[in-house]
N, C-alpha and C positions, 0 to 999 in steps of 0.2 A: 574537533567539535563533535560531540557524540550525538547531537540531535539532528544532524543533516539527513534529509530523507530524499532519495532520488525517486522521481516518477517518470515513467516513459510510456508513450502511446505509439504503438506500431500496429499497422493493419495485420489481421490474422492470415490473410492471403494476399497475393499479388500476381499480376500477369508479367511474365518474362519480358524485359525490355521496356515496360511502362513505369513511369516514375510513381513513387509512393512518398507520402509526407510523414516524416517522423517528428514527434514533439517530445521534448524533455524538459523537466524542471527539477531543480534540487532546492530544498528548503535550507537556506544558509544565510547568515547575517551579512556576509561580505563586508566586514569592517575595514574601512579604508586606511586606518592608522592616523587620520587627521582630526578625529573628534576627541574631545576631552571628557573624562569622567566627571559628571556633575558634582559628585561628592568630594573627590580628591583633587580635581583639577589636572590630573595626570593624563597624558595622551593614552588612548585605548590602543593596544597594539594591533597592527594590520593582521587580518585573518581573512583571506580570500580563497575562493576556488581559483587556482591559477592556470589550470589546464583542463580541457575536456576532450576526450577521444571517443570515437565510435568505430568499432571494427565489425565486419561481416565475414563470418566463416574464416576468421584469422587475418583478413585483409583490411587495411586501414581505409576508412570511408571519410572521416572527419578528424582533424587534429587542430584544436583551437587553443591559443593562449589567451587568458583573461587577465584583466588588470583591476586596479582599485576603482576605476571609473564604471564598473559594472554594478548594477543595482543588486540589492538583496534578492534572494530567491531567483538565481539566473535561469532564464527560459531560453532554450535553443530549439529552433525549428529548422529543418532542412529536408531536401528531397534526395532520394536515392533510387537507383534502379538495380534490380537483382535479376539473375539468370538461373538461379537454383534455390531450392528451399534451404533454410539454414538458420543461424542465430546471430542476432545483433548483440554485441557486448558494448556496454556504455561505461566509461570510467571518468570519474571527477577526482582531481588532485587538489588537496588543501595545503595551504601554507604550513600548517602544523605537522605535515607528514601523513595525515589521514588520507586514505583512498576509499572512495565509495564506488560501488559497482552495481550494475543492474543488467539484466539480459532478457531478451524477448526472442522467441522463435517466430518464423514466418514460413508459410507453405506457398507453393505455386498453385494458382487457380487452374 
């Protein structure tokens, strides 16, 4: 799906040991594979974001498996704590083999 667009919101700075809230959203149809095409009557093939990961400085923070029950434009919000400045890397995996990535840097206050 060429038009999937990831969006990520990460604070610019954080205090070591204090939780921060990270928000992500990816524009994606999340087709369940259960709907029929109105013109042809054929089932529309499943196409979902089936996995989401977040790493900080190369260490895994979140690893989620998603299913067809997730609505279009999946939104994920979670808290994390950091003890150093660095970079968050976000990755979404699509059924069709596409991989979408975004990254955001954060500094210690």
